[in-house]
Every structure is written in structure tokens, then in C-alpha cells.
Residue frames as qw, qx, qy, qz and C-alpha x, y, z in Angstrom:
[[0.240, 0.921, -0.168, -0.256, -68.00, 26.32, 69.45],
 [0.833, 0.443, -0.137, 0.301, -65.01, 26.02, 67.14],
 [0.379, -0.852, 0.326, 0.155, -61.61, 26.26, 68.36],
 [0.747, 0.490, -0.420, 0.158, -58.09, 25.27, 67.07],
 [0.605, -0.703, 0.373, -0.027, -55.55, 23.52, 69.16],
 [0.117, 0.648, -0.740, -0.139, -52.24, 21.86, 68.80],
 [0.963, 0.029, -0.051, -0.264, -52.45, 18.20, 67.54],
 [0.894, -0.128, 0.139, 0.406, -48.71, 17.47, 67.32],
 [0.382, -0.510, 0.194, 0.746, -45.56, 19.28, 66.35],
 [0.066, 0.227, -0.388, -0.891, -46.33, 21.98, 63.68],
 [0.225, -0.285, -0.837, -0.408, -49.85, 20.60, 63.31],
 [0.235, 0.140, 0.499, -0.822, -52.98, 22.44, 64.52],
 [0.206, -0.258, -0.773, -0.541, -56.64, 21.56, 63.73],
 [0.475, -0.370, -0.051, -0.797, -60.29, 22.34, 64.58],
 [0.202, -0.175, -0.918, 0.293, -62.05, 20.96, 67.67],
 [0.415, -0.611, -0.348, -0.577, -65.39, 21.44, 69.15],
 [0.306, -0.006, -0.658, 0.687, -65.31, 22.64, 72.80],
 [0.139, -0.698, -0.666, 0.224, -67.89, 23.86, 75.30],
 [0.145, 0.700, 0.199, 0.670, -69.10, 27.41, 74.76],
 [0.268, -0.194, -0.540, 0.774, -68.29, 29.69, 77.62],
 [0.158, -0.766, -0.571, -0.249, -71.21, 31.71, 79.08],
 [0.032, -0.740, 0.106, -0.664, -71.61, 35.07, 80.76],
 [0.752, -0.622, -0.011, -0.219, -72.13, 33.28, 84.11],
 [0.905, -0.073, -0.100, 0.408, -68.55, 32.14, 84.00],
 [0.350, 0.700, -0.122, 0.611, -67.10, 35.50, 83.97],
 [0.532, -0.460, -0.432, 0.564, -65.09, 36.57, 87.00],
 [0.081, -0.905, -0.128, 0.397, -64.77, 40.27, 87.97],
 [0.087, 0.791, -0.349, -0.495, -63.33, 42.47, 85.20],
 [0.372, -0.042, 0.818, 0.436, -63.57, 39.99, 82.34],
 [0.565, 0.428, -0.085, -0.701, -65.29, 40.08, 79.02],
 [0.668, 0.133, 0.710, 0.178, -66.42, 37.37, 76.65],
 [0.157, 0.608, -0.367, -0.687, -65.34, 38.28, 73.13],
 [0.829, 0.495, 0.251, -0.070, -66.45, 37.08, 69.71],
 [0.582, -0.296, 0.448, 0.611, -63.04, 36.44, 67.92],
 [0.491, 0.834, 0.080, -0.237, -62.59, 38.79, 64.90],
 [0.661, 0.649, -0.320, 0.199, -58.93, 38.68, 64.37],
 [0.729, -0.614, 0.242, 0.181, -55.64, 37.54, 65.89],
 [0.348, 0.820, -0.455, 0.003, -51.99, 38.12, 65.11],
 [0.956, -0.030, -0.161, 0.245, -49.36, 35.49, 65.10],
 [0.198, -0.913, 0.351, -0.063, -46.53, 36.51, 67.31],
 [0.505, 0.502, -0.691, 0.122, -43.02, 35.03, 67.21],
 [0.241, -0.338, 0.743, -0.525, -43.68, 33.89, 70.75],
 [0.858, 0.101, 0.231, -0.448, -46.43, 31.61, 69.55],
 [0.668, 0.513, -0.496, -0.209, -44.27, 29.75, 67.09],
 [0.040, 0.385, -0.887, 0.252, -42.23, 27.57, 69.53],
 [0.556, 0.100, 0.636, -0.525, -45.58, 26.23, 70.85],
 [0.764, 0.467, -0.066, -0.441, -46.75, 25.61, 67.38],
 [0.512, 0.516, -0.685, -0.040, -43.66, 23.67, 66.61],
 [0.847, -0.224, -0.466, -0.121, -44.44, 21.45, 69.70],
 [0.395, 0.295, -0.562, 0.664, -42.05, 22.83, 72.27],
 [0.371, -0.583, -0.649, 0.319, -42.97, 23.15, 75.81],
 [0.099, 0.554, 0.069, 0.823, -44.17, 26.77, 76.70],
 [0.183, -0.152, -0.640, 0.731, -44.27, 28.24, 80.18],
 [0.305, 0.108, 0.125, -0.938, -47.17, 30.50, 79.20],
 [0.772, 0.090, -0.230, -0.586, -49.19, 27.61, 77.81],
 [0.271, -0.350, 0.874, -0.199, -48.63, 24.68, 80.11],
 [0.572, -0.043, -0.752, -0.325, -49.86, 21.09, 79.05],
 [0.760, -0.448, 0.171, -0.438, -52.04, 19.33, 81.60],
 [0.904, -0.200, 0.357, 0.126, -50.06, 16.30, 80.68],
 [0.005, 0.774, -0.467, -0.428, -46.65, 16.89, 79.18],
 [0.364, -0.143, 0.873, 0.292, -46.40, 13.53, 77.63],
 [0.351, 0.487, 0.773, 0.204, -49.58, 13.97, 75.39],
 [0.040, 0.052, 0.241, 0.968, -50.66, 16.54, 72.92],
 [0.258, -0.512, -0.736, -0.361, -54.17, 15.67, 73.52],
 [0.351, -0.723, -0.494, 0.332, -54.20, 17.93, 76.55],
 [0.300, 0.136, 0.169, 0.929, -53.17, 20.95, 74.68],
 [0.147, 0.516, 0.396, -0.745, -55.19, 24.14, 75.50],
 [0.386, 0.663, 0.593, 0.245, -58.01, 24.89, 72.86],
 [0.140, 0.975, 0.161, 0.062, -57.27, 28.25, 71.16],
 [0.407, -0.773, 0.375, 0.310, -53.49, 28.27, 71.99],
 [0.400, -0.534, -0.221, 0.711, -51.21, 29.67, 71.29],
 [0.201, 0.559, 0.339, 0.729, -52.47, 33.05, 70.19],
 [0.327, -0.541, -0.473, 0.613, -52.54, 36.18, 72.49],
 [0.011, 0.183, -0.148, -0.972, -52.93, 39.14, 70.05],
 [0.103, 0.476, 0.873, 0.022, -56.63, 39.43, 69.74],
 [0.227, 0.041, -0.057, -0.971, -59.43, 41.82, 68.37],
 [0.129, -0.347, -0.925, -0.083, -62.94, 41.03, 69.12],
 [0.330, -0.492, -0.271, -0.759, -66.45, 42.00, 69.87],
 [0.137, -0.129, 0.729, -0.659, -67.70, 42.21, 73.48],
 [0.464, -0.300, -0.728, -0.405, -70.72, 39.75, 73.91],
 [0.645, -0.676, -0.345, -0.094, -70.84, 39.97, 77.71],
 [0.290, 0.585, -0.328, 0.683, -69.07, 42.01, 80.27],
 [0.614, -0.575, -0.477, 0.254, -68.36, 42.01, 84.10],
 [0.397, -0.267, -0.086, 0.874, -66.46, 45.23, 83.90],
 [0.174, 0.813, 0.459, -0.312, -68.61, 48.41, 83.72],
 [0.041, -0.709, 0.285, 0.643, -66.03, 50.13, 81.53],
 [0.055, -0.138, 0.839, 0.523, -66.53, 47.66, 78.73],
 [0.632, 0.237, 0.211, -0.707, -70.06, 47.76, 77.11],
 [0.630, 0.196, 0.743, 0.110, -71.61, 44.91, 75.17],
 [0.543, 0.790, 0.280, 0.045, -71.05, 45.47, 71.50],
 [0.110, -0.898, 0.345, 0.249, -67.69, 47.24, 71.92],
 [0.864, 0.435, -0.173, 0.184, -64.92, 46.33, 69.53],
 [0.417, -0.843, 0.340, 0.033, -61.63, 45.84, 71.61],
 [0.765, 0.443, -0.380, 0.273, -58.01, 44.73, 71.07],
 [0.262, -0.775, 0.502, -0.281, -55.24, 43.61, 73.20],
 [0.056, 0.377, -0.915, 0.131, -54.15, 40.56, 75.12],
 [0.838, -0.226, -0.356, -0.347, -55.97, 37.29, 75.28],
 [0.330, -0.672, 0.573, -0.332, -54.99, 36.64, 78.89],
 [0.869, -0.140, 0.456, -0.132, -55.25, 32.85, 78.48],
 [0.139, -0.470, 0.720, 0.491, -53.09, 32.74, 75.38],
 [0.356, 0.234, 0.904, -0.029, -56.17, 31.03, 73.92],
 [0.287, 0.494, 0.050, -0.819, -57.57, 33.52, 71.33],
 [0.233, 0.196, -0.755, -0.581, -57.87, 31.03, 68.33],
 [0.035, 0.322, 0.932, -0.160, -61.47, 30.21, 69.20],
 [0.055, -0.646, -0.580, -0.493, -65.03, 31.31, 68.31],
 [0.420, -0.852, -0.121, -0.289, -65.47, 32.93, 71.82],
 [0.593, 0.184, -0.489, 0.612, -62.65, 33.93, 74.21],
 [0.444, -0.868, -0.223, 0.025, -62.81, 35.09, 77.86],
 [0.528, 0.425, -0.202, 0.707, -60.33, 37.82, 78.48],
 [0.381, -0.625, -0.357, 0.580, -59.28, 39.98, 81.49],
 [0.243, 0.918, 0.269, 0.161, -60.02, 43.61, 80.74],
 [0.398, -0.817, 0.140, 0.392, -56.86, 44.97, 82.13],
 [0.449, -0.210, 0.635, 0.593, -55.16, 44.02, 78.77],
 [0.302, 0.525, 0.687, 0.401, -57.86, 45.40, 76.42],
 [0.058, 0.418, 0.104, -0.900, -59.05, 48.74, 75.07],
 [0.558, 0.690, 0.427, -0.173, -61.90, 49.74, 72.65],
 [0.483, -0.111, 0.494, 0.714, -60.32, 50.37, 69.23],
 [0.210, 0.426, -0.103, -0.874, -61.06, 53.03, 66.59],
 [0.704, 0.409, 0.536, -0.223, -64.01, 51.95, 64.34],
 [0.447, 0.782, -0.301, -0.312, -62.10, 53.24, 61.38],
 [0.068, -0.488, 0.868, 0.063, -59.73, 50.19, 61.84],
 [0.830, 0.034, -0.466, -0.306, -60.52, 46.78, 60.47],
 [0.825, -0.524, 0.203, -0.060, -60.06, 43.99, 63.07],
 [0.896, 0.233, 0.008, 0.379, -57.08, 42.75, 60.99],
 [0.332, 0.642, -0.176, 0.668, -55.43, 46.17, 61.26],
 [0.505, -0.736, 0.117, -0.436, -56.45, 46.68, 64.95],
 [0.950, -0.251, -0.105, 0.154, -54.43, 43.60, 65.93],
 [0.650, 0.402, -0.210, 0.610, -51.19, 45.42, 65.28],
 [0.268, -0.798, 0.103, -0.530, -51.93, 47.72, 68.17],
 [0.841, -0.539, 0.044, -0.028, -51.00, 45.13, 70.63],
 [0.838, 0.020, 0.023, 0.545, -47.36, 44.50, 69.41],
 [0.207, 0.695, -0.012, 0.689, -47.04, 48.31, 68.82],
 [0.559, -0.770, 0.009, -0.307, -48.00, 48.75, 72.52],
 [0.902, -0.313, 0.052, 0.291, -45.24, 46.39, 73.61],
 [0.634, 0.367, 0.034, 0.680, -42.66, 48.20, 71.46],
 [0.094, -0.805, -0.035, -0.585, -43.75, 51.60, 72.79],
 [0.718, -0.689, 0.068, -0.073, -43.40, 50.40, 76.41],
 [0.868, -0.072, 0.040, 0.490, -39.89, 48.91, 75.68],
 [0.403, 0.605, 0.053, 0.684, -38.83, 52.18, 74.08],
 [0.359, -0.843, -0.012, -0.401, -39.87, 54.03, 77.25],
 [0.860, -0.483, 0.046, 0.158, -37.67, 51.82, 79.30],
 [0.788, 0.248, -0.010, 0.564, -34.55, 52.60, 77.35],
 [0.437, -0.722, -0.141, 0.518, -32.11, 55.26, 78.64],
 [0.294, -0.516, 0.367, 0.716, -30.37, 56.50, 75.50],
 [0.530, 0.574, 0.595, 0.191, -32.71, 56.85, 72.47],
 [0.177, 0.964, 0.076, -0.182, -32.35, 60.63, 71.88],
 [0.137, 0.869, -0.444, -0.166, -29.60, 61.15, 69.39],
 [0.701, -0.363, 0.614, 0.019, -28.60, 57.56, 69.42],
 [0.384, 0.411, -0.714, -0.418, -26.98, 55.48, 66.78],
 [0.728, -0.081, 0.490, -0.473, -29.40, 52.51, 66.97],
 [0.319, 0.252, -0.838, -0.365, -29.41, 49.09, 65.51],
 [0.814, -0.031, 0.299, -0.497, -32.23, 46.46, 65.55],
 [0.039, 0.230, -0.949, -0.213, -31.27, 42.80, 65.12],
 [0.164, 0.359, 0.918, 0.025, -34.14, 40.99, 63.54],
 [0.286, 0.175, -0.124, -0.934, -36.67, 42.81, 61.21],
 [0.094, -0.392, -0.906, -0.130, -39.69, 40.66, 61.70],
 [0.194, -0.751, -0.483, -0.406, -43.00, 42.24, 62.67],
 [0.513, -0.796, -0.227, 0.229, -41.52, 43.48, 65.93],
 [0.603, -0.204, 0.183, 0.749, -38.19, 44.54, 64.71],
 [0.217, 0.495, 0.422, 0.728, -39.61, 46.77, 61.99],
 [0.321, -0.857, -0.347, -0.203, -41.86, 48.48, 64.72],
 [0.643, -0.583, -0.043, 0.494, -38.79, 49.02, 66.86],
 [0.448, 0.137, 0.270, 0.841, -36.98, 50.73, 63.93],
 [0.020, -0.688, -0.402, -0.604, -39.92, 53.11, 63.26],
 [0.487, -0.832, -0.264, -0.037, -40.59, 53.98, 67.00],
 [0.662, -0.380, 0.046, 0.645, -36.82, 54.56, 67.68],
 [0.329, 0.302, 0.310, 0.839, -36.58, 57.00, 64.75],
 [0.193, -0.733, -0.316, -0.570, -39.69, 58.94, 65.69],
 [0.643, -0.712, -0.254, 0.121, -38.39, 59.00, 69.32],
 [0.141, -0.951, 0.253, 0.108, -35.25, 60.87, 68.45],
 [0.821, -0.194, 0.370, 0.389, -32.71, 58.20, 67.32],
 [0.033, -0.693, 0.405, 0.596, -30.05, 59.78, 65.05],
 [0.537, 0.329, -0.639, -0.441, -29.93, 56.80, 62.77],
 [0.781, -0.129, 0.527, -0.309, -31.36, 53.39, 62.84],
 [0.296, 0.408, -0.799, -0.328, -29.81, 50.33, 61.16],
 [0.879, -0.052, 0.231, -0.413, -31.81, 47.10, 60.71],
 [0.082, 0.487, -0.857, -0.146, -30.11, 43.69, 60.47],
 [0.810, 0.046, 0.475, -0.342, -31.57, 40.44, 59.32],
 [0.453, -0.095, 0.818, 0.343, -30.97, 37.39, 57.17],
 [0.382, 0.630, 0.649, 0.190, -33.93, 38.24, 55.05],
 [0.233, 0.129, 0.185, 0.946, -33.54, 41.36, 52.80],
 [0.012, -0.737, -0.599, 0.313, -35.94, 43.91, 54.32],
 [0.170, -0.203, 0.183, 0.947, -34.89, 46.80, 51.97],
 [0.065, -0.504, -0.642, -0.574, -38.46, 46.72, 50.55],
 [0.388, -0.795, -0.455, -0.103, -39.68, 48.21, 53.80],
 [0.540, -0.064, -0.211, 0.812, -36.60, 50.30, 54.69],
 [0.005, -0.285, -0.048, -0.957, -38.28, 53.70, 54.05],
 [0.502, -0.517, -0.507, -0.474, -41.70, 52.66, 55.35],
 [0.752, -0.572, -0.290, 0.154, -40.22, 51.87, 58.79],
 [0.034, -0.976, 0.175, -0.124, -37.69, 54.78, 58.65],
 [0.847, -0.319, 0.220, 0.364, -34.51, 52.77, 58.66],
 [0.077, 0.861, -0.348, -0.363, -31.38, 54.49, 57.41],
 [0.336, 0.491, -0.775, -0.214, -29.82, 51.32, 56.29],
 [0.933, -0.107, 0.163, -0.302, -30.68, 47.68, 56.07],
 [0.024, 0.580, -0.809, -0.092, -28.04, 45.08, 56.42],
 [0.933, 0.062, -0.169, -0.310, -28.68, 41.56, 55.08],
 [0.340, 0.500, -0.731, 0.316, -26.57, 39.39, 57.36],
 [0.698, -0.412, -0.567, 0.145, -26.59, 36.97, 60.36],
 [0.379, -0.919, -0.015, -0.107, -26.30, 38.77, 63.66],
 [0.773, -0.438, 0.243, 0.389, -22.86, 37.24, 64.46],
 [0.629, 0.268, 0.293, 0.668, -21.30, 38.18, 61.16],
 [0.043, 0.855, 0.178, 0.485, -22.71, 41.72, 61.23],
 [0.593, -0.800, 0.039, 0.088, -21.43, 42.13, 64.97],
 [0.780, -0.197, 0.254, 0.537, -17.90, 41.03, 63.90],
 [0.517, 0.370, 0.411, 0.653, -17.77, 42.91, 60.70],
 [0.048, -0.580, -0.246, 0.775, -19.63, 46.01, 61.71],
 [0.506, 0.704, 0.491, 0.087, -20.71, 46.26, 58.03],
 [0.522, 0.342, 0.106, 0.774, -17.82, 48.65, 57.54],
 [0.217, -0.925, -0.224, -0.218, -19.43, 51.30, 59.93],
 [0.418, 0.472, -0.424, 0.650, -16.84, 53.50, 61.45],
 [0.271, -0.302, 0.499, -0.766, -18.81, 54.06, 64.61],
 [0.229, -0.257, -0.939, 0.007, -20.61, 51.03, 66.21],
 [0.417, -0.622, -0.415, -0.516, -24.12, 51.57, 67.52],
 [0.056, 0.283, -0.623, 0.727, -24.65, 52.79, 70.92],
 [0.611, 0.022, 0.411, -0.676, -28.06, 51.40, 71.20],
 [0.256, 0.160, -0.885, -0.354, -28.81, 47.78, 70.17],
 [0.727, -0.027, 0.288, -0.622, -32.32, 46.03, 70.20],
 [0.028, -0.107, 0.986, 0.122, -32.10, 42.27, 70.16],
 [0.639, 0.144, 0.143, -0.742, -35.64, 41.49, 68.56],
 [0.571, 0.219, -0.735, -0.293, -35.09, 37.98, 67.63],
 [0.653, -0.329, 0.478, -0.487, -34.91, 35.87, 70.69],
 [0.956, 0.111, 0.092, -0.255, -35.43, 32.00, 70.78],
 [0.868, 0.271, -0.225, 0.351, -31.69, 31.41, 70.68],
 [0.579, -0.719, -0.051, 0.380, -28.76, 32.31, 72.76],
 [0.653, 0.050, 0.218, 0.723, -26.21, 33.46, 70.17],
 [0.142, 0.763, 0.336, 0.534, -28.02, 36.72, 69.21],
 [0.441, -0.894, -0.069, 0.034, -27.51, 38.31, 72.69],
 [0.717, -0.361, 0.225, 0.552, -23.78, 37.63, 72.40],
 [0.474, 0.407, 0.405, 0.667, -23.82, 39.17, 69.06],
 [0.084, -0.928, -0.233, -0.279, -25.41, 42.38, 70.48],
 [0.607, -0.737, 0.105, 0.280, -22.81, 42.58, 73.07],
 [0.659, -0.016, 0.381, 0.649, -20.10, 42.33, 70.40],
 [0.295, 0.633, 0.444, 0.562, -21.72, 44.90, 68.21],
 [0.232, -0.927, -0.291, -0.039, -22.51, 47.62, 70.92],
 [0.309, 0.697, -0.268, 0.589, -20.23, 50.58, 71.45],
 [0.413, -0.063, -0.588, 0.693, -18.27, 51.07, 74.75],
 [0.070, 0.155, 0.415, -0.894, -20.85, 52.52, 77.21],
 [0.390, -0.097, -0.510, -0.761, -23.77, 51.52, 75.09],
 [0.552, -0.016, 0.512, -0.658, -27.10, 50.01, 75.85],
 [0.250, -0.007, -0.901, -0.355, -28.72, 46.61, 74.73],
 [0.621, 0.001, 0.335, -0.709, -32.39, 46.07, 75.00],
 [0.010, 0.013, -0.987, -0.162, -33.25, 42.38, 74.94],
 [0.595, 0.121, 0.112, -0.786, -36.81, 42.02, 73.63],
 [0.599, 0.154, -0.716, -0.324, -36.70, 38.53, 72.05],
 [0.838, -0.361, 0.096, -0.398, -38.45, 35.78, 73.90],
 [0.041, -0.548, 0.831, -0.088, -36.11, 33.30, 75.57],
 [0.864, 0.001, -0.407, -0.297, -36.67, 29.66, 74.88],
 [0.714, 0.044, -0.579, 0.391, -33.92, 28.68, 77.24],
 [0.536, -0.804, -0.248, 0.063, -34.13, 29.46, 81.05],
 [0.569, -0.630, 0.237, 0.473, -30.25, 30.03, 81.21],
 [0.641, 0.759, -0.029, 0.115, -28.19, 31.94, 78.67],
 [0.767, -0.133, 0.019, 0.627, -24.42, 31.69, 78.33],
 [0.017, 0.989, 0.148, -0.016, -23.23, 35.24, 78.82],
 [0.650, 0.370, -0.168, 0.642, -19.93, 36.83, 77.58],
 [0.403, -0.863, -0.260, 0.161, -19.55, 38.62, 80.96],
 [0.592, -0.397, 0.117, 0.691, -16.09, 39.79, 80.33],
 [0.242, 0.356, 0.459, 0.777, -16.88, 41.62, 77.17],
 [0.246, -0.802, -0.465, -0.283, -20.02, 43.03, 78.77],
 [0.531, -0.739, -0.156, 0.383, -17.94, 44.38, 81.81],
 [0.545, -0.201, 0.217, 0.785, -14.95, 45.78, 79.79],
 [0.117, 0.412, 0.481, 0.765, -17.33, 47.70, 77.61],
 [0.053, 0.199, 0.489, -0.848, -19.33, 49.15, 80.52],
 [0.304, -0.265, -0.655, -0.638, -22.63, 48.08, 78.82],
 [0.424, 0.023, 0.521, -0.741, -26.04, 48.29, 80.15],
 [0.166, -0.162, -0.933, -0.276, -28.60, 45.39, 79.59],
 [0.507, 0.105, 0.339, -0.786, -32.41, 46.08, 79.84],
 [0.265, -0.135, -0.885, -0.359, -35.12, 43.50, 79.26],
 [0.286, 0.179, 0.650, -0.681, -38.61, 42.86, 80.42],
 [0.056, 0.455, 0.814, 0.355, -42.25, 42.28, 79.44],
 [0.208, -0.431, -0.182, -0.859, -45.26, 44.66, 79.39],
 [0.014, 0.097, 0.824, -0.558, -46.71, 44.71, 82.87],
 [0.062, -0.586, -0.794, -0.149, -50.34, 44.18, 83.31],
 [0.175, -0.698, -0.392, 0.573, -50.70, 47.55, 85.12],
 [0.004, 0.529, -0.265, -0.806, -49.67, 49.63, 81.98],
 [0.324, 0.214, 0.833, 0.395, -51.33, 47.59, 79.22],
 [0.202, 0.831, 0.515, -0.062, -54.36, 49.84, 78.76],
 [0.109, -0.866, 0.074, 0.482, -52.24, 52.85, 78.82],
 [0.219, -0.454, 0.613, 0.607, -49.80, 51.69, 76.12],
 [0.363, 0.386, 0.797, 0.291, -52.48, 50.22, 74.05],
 [0.182, 0.914, 0.328, -0.157, -54.07, 53.76, 73.85],
 [0.190, -0.719, 0.402, 0.534, -50.62, 55.14, 73.17],
 [0.392, 0.003, 0.796, 0.461, -50.32, 52.65, 70.30],
 [0.313, 0.679, 0.659, 0.078, -53.68, 53.73, 68.95],
 [0.002, 0.943, 0.020, -0.333, -52.65, 57.36, 68.99],
 [0.308, -0.459, 0.641, 0.533, -49.29, 56.44, 67.30],
 [0.403, 0.233, 0.814, 0.348, -51.10, 54.73, 64.65],
 [0.218, 0.870, 0.407, -0.176, -53.41, 57.73, 64.11],
 [0.065, -0.870, 0.243, 0.424, -50.33, 59.77, 63.41],
 [0.017, -0.445, 0.798, 0.405, -48.79, 57.11, 61.16],
 [0.806, 0.226, 0.354, -0.416, -51.80, 55.42, 59.44],
 [0.599, 0.595, -0.465, -0.266, -49.58, 54.34, 56.59],
 [0.192, -0.423, 0.877, -0.122, -47.95, 51.68, 58.77],
 [0.768, 0.118, 0.508, -0.372, -50.99, 49.36, 58.45],
 [0.795, 0.551, -0.089, -0.238, -50.53, 48.66, 54.76],
 [0.408, 0.624, -0.654, 0.128, -46.95, 47.84, 55.16],
 [0.288, -0.417, 0.742, -0.439, -47.28, 45.83, 58.42],
 [0.700, 0.155, 0.618, -0.322, -50.20, 43.42, 57.98],
 [0.186, 0.465, -0.668, -0.551, -49.01, 41.47, 54.84],
 [0.322, -0.029, -0.919, -0.227, -50.87, 38.11, 55.11],
 [0.538, -0.094, 0.374, -0.749, -54.49, 37.61, 56.18],
 [0.264, -0.026, -0.937, -0.225, -56.04, 34.03, 56.51],
 [0.692, -0.375, -0.139, -0.601, -59.55, 32.98, 57.49],
 [0.563, -0.467, 0.603, -0.319, -59.50, 30.78, 60.74],
 [0.957, 0.172, 0.179, -0.149, -60.26, 27.69, 58.58],
 [0.741, 0.558, -0.225, 0.300, -56.77, 28.15, 57.19],
 [0.461, -0.851, 0.231, -0.101, -55.00, 28.48, 60.56],
 [0.876, -0.188, 0.319, 0.307, -52.59, 25.70, 59.85],
 [0.622, 0.519, 0.153, 0.566, -51.35, 27.50, 56.69],
 [0.084, -0.943, 0.048, -0.319, -51.21, 30.87, 58.59],
 [0.643, -0.678, 0.345, 0.086, -48.90, 29.38, 61.21],
 [0.841, 0.027, 0.320, 0.435, -46.74, 27.76, 58.55],
 [0.424, 0.743, 0.114, 0.505, -46.36, 30.92, 56.68],
 [0.280, -0.922, 0.163, -0.211, -45.53, 32.85, 59.82],
 [0.825, -0.429, 0.312, 0.196, -42.87, 30.22, 60.62],
 [0.725, 0.224, 0.344, 0.552, -41.01, 30.94, 57.35],
 [0.016, -0.812, -0.019, 0.583, -39.86, 34.53, 57.21],
 [0.595, 0.324, 0.510, 0.531, -39.56, 35.96, 53.70],
 [0.119, -0.114, 0.151, 0.975, -39.08, 39.21, 51.86],
 [0.325, -0.237, -0.445, -0.800, -42.40, 40.99, 51.45],
 [0.634, -0.503, -0.562, -0.170, -44.08, 39.18, 54.40],
 [0.011, 0.411, -0.519, 0.750, -44.38, 40.68, 57.89],
 [0.396, -0.070, 0.637, -0.658, -47.45, 40.25, 60.11],
 [0.286, -0.163, -0.887, -0.322, -49.69, 37.21, 59.54],
 [0.399, -0.057, 0.361, -0.841, -53.25, 37.69, 60.79],
 [0.076, -0.275, -0.949, -0.135, -56.04, 35.19, 61.21],
 [0.376, -0.032, 0.067, -0.924, -59.64, 36.46, 60.89],
 [0.341, 0.247, 0.881, -0.215, -63.07, 35.06, 61.39]]
């Protein structure tokens, strides 16, 4: 079957690999025919050639050992075989590719991270249910959404979803901060204002706001400075939710500022045990807000143009949010 794998830094290409069969399925697994996959910011360091804990190399000295299909975990596909009685052959499902290896003709996935999606959705649109599920779970973990003055640092595909969910969850106002001008989607994602700035400059200057935010979501990750900016920006007694994926195992932390401001820091991933529940919640959320699809999925590439899809996803730009690859 076809699959794509990393050939070198920022270079992926097609390979032929053995086709998985129904006999290889363990308990509670399905064999999917790939229909669509969304590129997540957490896939991009791997694409650039950096080591990734979620996608280890068999031989760290050689790219030839890179996993076929990686790194891509947001997947929509058709069930071809199933060892889970809750998933019928022919069902269209969406969720997590448990091996981070979705960029392949056929994919074996654990069913704990999948649900059947509404037939009214195209596979490319259905893919957005996975990141939306992650955002819904994260907002559940926050302590201070109702009536909050909230800010989201980083208005990529995850950040704009945070803005929308925070507002519909009762935040009084939502400010979005990004180096890229996202004013074109300000209204679509219910932001009260959009600030075009680096996180550090916005945190210091406060953009002239008389009252700092009491809830800040760090939705960038992949660097250490933005967490410090969130601490600088947050009001005394406020809360920070760190959602961005850390590339470094250890972060320098302005503990004195954090302590003196009596802040709360929350972080985490979406646990396996809740993934089906939050995917269903995401589907219900999208039923209530169907207009999000047209604003969210902005770039769709056939799998033969996977290299281009990753390049586009790696360069944020006005008018571009979610990049999706389709079969």
C-alpha cells in the first residue's frame, strides 16, 4: 500500500509498505481506509526532522527508520475490518490515529479514540472534530471560564477554537493574540478583539487594556518564552492553561512572578478514557455551530501533495487555518 514517511528534515515522500490485514488486529482495533487527515502543530517538529517522543525512530542516527505514515494523528476513515463489536465494517469514523501513522492508505487504530461521524460531514470537515474535542476537554478543566476576561495566545487552528469555545462557555470577553493578523476570522470565532503582536510584547504592553485578563490560554507551545509571557500578562489571582506542546522537557519558569501573583497553572492532554465522550461532544458542538467548518478548514490537499501540505502548514498566514490531506 502507499504511505508517506519522513525522508529527511522537512522532506516527506511516498513509500510502498506491507498492507495490514484483519488478522493483525488486536482486541478493540479497526482497520481504516484513510479518507482525510488534519495536520496538527504537534506534527510539525517531526516534519522538520526533530526527535519526537510520540514517534520514536528505531535508529536515531538514520531517517531511513522513520515510521511510515508519521506524523499524522488526526484521521477520518472508513472501517474495513473491526475487532470491536461497537464498530461496524463500512462505518465512517474520526478521531486519533493511535500510532501517529495516519498518512497511509490503510491505518490500524485503537477504537478508544474513535467515534462514527455524521454522514452530512465530508471527511475533510469531520477531521476538525478531533482538535475540537481536545479543546472542549481542556475548557472543562479550567476553573474560571464563566464571566472571565480571557486571552488566547496563538490563533492557529487550535487557538481559534479555544476562542470560540471560551466565548460560548461564558467568558465575558475573549482577546486573541498572534503575530499573524487574524482579524479576518475575529467574528467567526467570537473574539472581541484581535491583537497583532508577539506574545512577549503584548504581555508587557497589555495593548492598552485597563484590566489584564484573568484567564490566559497558551496555545502556541514549541518554545519556552510564551509561557513566561502568559505569566506576565495574567491578572493577580488568575489562571493559565498551557495547551501548547512542549518541545523541551524542562522549561525555565519565572517562579517569583508566578508566586507573587497567586496564579494557577493547568495543563494536560486528552486522556484515552474520555476521548470518545469528547469526540461526541465535539460533534454536537459542530451541529450547533455548523458555520465553523467553512472558516476552519482552509486548505485541502490530495495525499500526493503531502509535501506541499506540510510546507503550507508550517508557514502561518492570514486567511489560512487548518490544512487537511485527503485520499
